[in-house]
C-alpha positions as CSV (number, residue, x, y, z in Angstrom):
1,X,38.6,-87.3,74.4
2,X,40.7,-90.5,73.9
3,X,42.4,-90.3,77.3
4,X,44.8,-93.1,76.6
5,X,46.0,-91.6,73.3
6,X,46.3,-88.2,74.8
7,X,48.3,-89.3,77.8
8,X,50.7,-91.2,75.5
9,X,51.1,-88.1,73.3
10,X,51.8,-85.9,76.4
11,X,54.4,-88.4,77.8
12,X,56.2,-88.6,74.4
13,X,56.2,-84.8,74.0
14,X,57.5,-84.1,77.4
15,X,60.2,-86.7,77.0
16,X,61.2,-85.2,73.7
17,X,61.6,-81.8,75.3
18,X,63.0,-82.7,78.7
19,X,65.8,-85.1,77.9
20,X,67.9,-85.4,81.0
21,X,66.4,-82.3,82.6
22,X,65.4,-78.7,82.3
23,X,68.9,-77.3,83.1
24,X,67.8,-73.7,82.6
25,X,65.1,-73.9,85.3
26,X,67.3,-76.1,87.6
27,X,70.1,-73.6,87.4
28,X,68.0,-70.4,87.9
29,X,64.8,-71.3,89.9
30,X,65.1,-72.6,93.5
31,X,63.6,-76.1,93.8
32,X,60.7,-75.1,96.0
33,X,59.8,-71.8,94.3
34,X,56.2,-71.3,93.4
35,X,54.6,-68.9,90.9
36,X,51.6,-68.0,88.8
37,X,51.1,-67.6,85.0
38,X,48.3,-66.6,82.7
39,X,47.5,-67.8,79.2
40,X,47.3,-64.5,77.3
41,X,45.6,-64.2,74.0
42,X,47.3,-61.9,71.5
43,X,45.0,-62.0,68.5
44,X,41.3,-62.7,67.8
45,X,40.2,-66.2,67.0
46,X,38.6,-69.3,68.3
47,X,40.1,-70.9,71.4
48,X,41.0,-74.6,71.3
49,X,43.1,-76.8,73.5
50,X,42.1,-75.8,77.0
51,X,40.9,-79.3,77.8
52,X,44.3,-80.6,76.5
53,X,46.2,-78.0,78.6
54,X,44.5,-79.3,81.7
55,X,45.8,-82.8,80.9
56,X,49.3,-81.5,80.2
57,X,49.5,-79.6,83.5
58,X,48.2,-82.7,85.4
59,X,50.8,-84.9,83.7
60,X,53.7,-82.6,84.5
61,X,52.6,-81.9,88.1
62,X,49.4,-83.1,89.7
63,X,49.7,-80.3,92.3
64,X,49.4,-77.5,89.7
65,X,46.2,-75.5,90.1
66,X,44.4,-74.2,87.0
67,X,41.6,-71.7,87.0
68,X,39.7,-71.9,83.7
69,X,38.4,-68.5,82.5
70,X,37.5,-69.4,78.9
71,X,36.6,-72.7,77.3
72,X,37.2,-74.5,74.0
73,X,35.2,-73.0,71.2
74,X,35.0,-69.5,72.8
75,X,35.7,-66.6,70.5
76,X,38.7,-64.7,71.9
77,X,40.3,-61.3,71.3
78,X,43.5,-59.6,72.1
79,X,44.1,-59.2,75.8
80,X,41.8,-62.1,76.9
81,X,43.1,-64.5,79.6
82,X,42.0,-68.1,78.9
83,X,43.2,-69.5,82.3
84,X,45.7,-69.1,85.1
85,X,48.0,-71.7,86.5
86,X,49.8,-71.7,89.9
87,X,52.2,-74.0,91.7
88,X,55.8,-75.0,91.2
89,X,57.6,-72.5,89.0
90,X,59.7,-75.3,87.5
91,X,56.6,-77.3,86.6
92,X,54.9,-74.4,85.0
93,X,58.0,-73.7,82.9
94,X,58.2,-77.4,81.9
95,X,54.6,-77.4,80.7
96,X,54.7,-74.0,79.1
97,X,56.0,-74.8,75.6
98,X,53.9,-78.0,75.1
99,X,50.8,-76.2,76.2
100,X,51.5,-73.3,73.9
101,X,52.5,-75.4,70.9
102,X,49.3,-77.4,71.1
103,X,46.9,-74.6,71.9
104,X,48.3,-72.2,69.2
105,X,48.1,-74.9,66.6
106,X,44.7,-76.1,67.7
107,X,43.3,-72.6,68.0
108,X,44.5,-71.7,64.5
109,X,42.7,-74.7,63.1
110,X,39.6,-74.0,65.0
111,X,39.6,-70.4,63.9
112,X,40.1,-71.4,60.2
113,X,37.3,-73.9,60.5
114,X,34.9,-71.5,62.2
115,X,35.5,-68.9,59.6
116,X,34.9,-71.4,56.8
117,X,31.8,-72.9,58.4
118,X,30.4,-69.4,58.5
119,X,30.6,-69.2,54.8
120,X,28.3,-72.2,54.5
121,X,25.5,-70.7,56.6
122,X,22.2,-70.9,54.8
123,X,23.1,-74.2,53.1
124,X,22.8,-77.8,54.1
125,X,26.5,-78.5,53.2
126,X,28.8,-79.6,56.0
127,X,32.6,-79.0,56.2
128,X,34.9,-82.0,56.3
129,X,38.6,-82.2,57.2
130,X,41.1,-84.6,55.5
131,X,44.1,-86.8,56.3
132,X,46.4,-83.9,55.4
133,X,47.5,-83.5,59.0
134,X,50.8,-83.2,60.8
135,X,52.3,-86.6,61.6
136,X,51.7,-87.4,65.3
137,X,49.2,-84.6,65.7
138,X,46.2,-85.9,63.7
139,X,44.1,-86.5,66.8
140,X,44.6,-83.0,68.1
141,X,44.1,-81.3,64.7
142,X,40.9,-83.2,64.0
143,X,39.8,-82.4,67.5
144,X,40.3,-78.7,66.7
145,X,38.3,-79.0,63.6
146,X,35.3,-80.3,65.7
147,X,35.8,-77.4,68.1
148,X,35.6,-75.0,65.2
149,X,32.3,-76.5,64.0
150,X,33.6,-78.8,61.2
151,X,33.1,-82.5,60.8
152,X,35.8,-85.2,60.9
153,X,36.2,-87.3,57.8
154,X,37.8,-90.7,58.3
155,X,40.4,-90.7,61.1
156,X,42.9,-92.9,59.1
157,X,43.2,-95.7,56.7
158,X,41.4,-98.1,59.1
159,X,38.0,-96.7,59.6
160,X,36.7,-96.2,56.1
161,X,37.4,-97.6,52.6
162,X,38.1,-94.6,50.4
163,X,38.9,-95.6,46.8
164,X,40.8,-92.8,45.2
165,X,42.1,-92.3,41.7
166,X,45.3,-94.2,42.3
167,X,43.4,-97.1,43.8
168,X,41.1,-97.2,40.8
169,X,44.1,-97.1,38.4
170,X,46.0,-99.9,40.3
171,X,42.9,-102.0,40.6
172,X,42.2,-101.9,36.9
173,X,39.1,-99.7,36.8
174,X,36.2,-98.5,38.9
175,X,34.1,-101.6,38.7
176,X,36.9,-103.9,39.7
177,X,37.9,-101.6,42.6
178,X,34.3,-101.5,44.0
179,X,33.8,-105.2,43.7
180,X,37.1,-106.0,45.3
181,X,36.4,-103.7,48.2
182,X,33.0,-105.3,48.8
183,X,34.5,-108.8,48.6
184,X,37.1,-107.7,51.1
185,X,34.5,-106.6,53.6
186,X,32.6,-109.9,53.2
187,X,35.8,-111.9,53.7
188,X,37.0,-110.0,56.7
189,X,33.6,-109.3,58.4
190,X,34.5,-105.7,58.7
191,X,31.7,-103.1,58.7
192,X,33.1,-100.1,56.9
193,X,31.6,-97.5,54.6
194,X,32.9,-97.3,51.1
195,X,33.5,-94.0,49.4
196,X,34.9,-93.7,45.8
197,X,36.4,-90.7,44.1
198,X,35.4,-89.8,40.6
199,X,37.1,-87.3,38.3
200,X,34.4,-86.7,35.7
201,X,30.9,-87.5,34.7
202,X,31.9,-90.6,32.8
203,X,33.5,-92.1,35.9
204,X,30.4,-91.1,37.9
205,X,28.2,-93.0,35.6
206,X,30.4,-96.1,36.0
207,X,29.9,-95.8,39.8
208,X,26.2,-95.4,39.4
209,X,26.0,-98.4,37.1
210,X,28.0,-100.6,39.6
211,X,26.5,-99.3,42.9
212,X,27.7,-100.9,46.1
213,X,29.2,-97.7,47.6
214,X,28.0,-95.3,50.3
215,X,29.5,-92.0,49.3
216,X,30.8,-90.4,46.1
217,X,33.6,-87.9,46.1
218,X,33.4,-85.5,43.2
219,X,37.0,-84.3,42.7
220,X,37.9,-81.1,40.9
221,X,34.5,-80.8,39.1
222,X,33.5,-77.5,37.4
223,X,30.4,-75.9,38.9
224,X,28.3,-76.9,35.9
225,X,29.4,-80.6,36.1
226,X,29.1,-80.6,39.9
227,X,25.4,-79.5,39.7
228,X,24.8,-82.1,37.0
229,X,26.5,-84.8,39.1
230,X,24.4,-84.0,42.2
231,X,21.2,-84.0,40.1
232,X,22.2,-87.3,38.5
233,X,22.9,-88.9,41.9
234,X,19.6,-87.5,43.1
235,X,20.1,-88.4,46.8
236,X,21.0,-92.1,46.2
237,X,24.4,-91.6,47.7
238,X,26.1,-89.1,50.0
239,X,28.0,-86.5,47.9
240,X,31.3,-84.8,48.7
241,X,33.1,-82.1,46.7
242,X,36.8,-81.8,47.0
243,X,39.8,-80.4,45.2
244,X,41.0,-76.8,45.0
245,X,38.2,-75.4,47.1
246,X,39.0,-72.0,48.8
247,X,37.1,-69.6,51.1
248,X,36.4,-67.5,48.0
249,X,34.7,-70.4,46.1
250,X,33.2,-72.6,48.9
251,X,29.8,-71.0,48.8
252,X,29.5,-71.6,45.1
253,X,30.4,-75.3,45.6
254,X,27.8,-75.6,48.4
255,X,25.2,-74.0,46.1
256,X,25.6,-77.0,43.8
257,X,23.8,-79.1,46.5
258,X,26.6,-81.4,47.8
259,X,26.3,-82.9,51.2
260,X,29.9,-82.3,52.2
261,X,32.9,-80.2,51.2
262,X,36.3,-81.4,52.2
263,X,39.2,-79.0,52.6
264,X,42.8,-80.1,53.4
265,X,43.7,-76.4,54.1
266,X,41.9,-76.7,57.5
267,X,44.9,-78.5,58.8
268,X,47.8,-78.5,56.3
269,X,48.4,-74.7,56.0
270,X,47.0,-73.0,59.0
271,X,48.5,-70.0,60.8
272,X,48.8,-70.7,64.6
273,X,46.9,-68.3,66.9
274,X,49.3,-66.0,68.8
275,X,49.2,-66.4,72.6
276,X,51.7,-66.6,75.4
277,X,52.0,-68.0,79.0
278,X,53.1,-65.0,81.1
279,X,54.2,-65.0,84.8
280,X,52.4,-62.6,87.0
């Protein structure tokens, strides 16, 4: 966990919600009142965000006491209690929505990821996420992918060179884009992997002729062309399939022999897992 990033996120989220004060709690709950609450699971899935919840409670009020009953990555069902929290009633209410928003979203992603990873069992293909994340929540969403058993692709624009179709078109072609990327790394002294996206077998051959990359993304290939591409690459480069891949088709893509399959749907269109924080 990136503690500095997480603490900054929590501070910003609390400030966004709190404004000049929680006037509902101030007006209805005596200042010194204490209480307990439980995190109640309301549908089956994979739990994610417990570690984050601990950080949120500590940031809101270091005197809150949390008893962890289930951990990140656990499979949960309706009626399970993930943890209890006790202490200042006002503090619990202040933390409630942020904890739920994060945990529901993260658990939804972890559940989707776990379900998808299960479809790849028996193959050597691993599941990747993408940059199709919610602005400001990328770290949490990619964290949830890992909890669900997936693998993080690049975190952002800064930790890998990924030459996509628009980069190729703007650069004037595949060879020019690859050469320019390698020159850039030499000039800057940066040590980054280079991945390039290809749209067809002709573009793949151009990449193979040029070399100087680490990974090839095979985008929107038919199954026949994907198998041919993997056979042509023959282990010389890491392979990644992407584009329009669904739970119904992912096993067929994996059967073509690719090293990775990337799916934006892990983060961009996930249903949050239903849960609530209930006083008791």
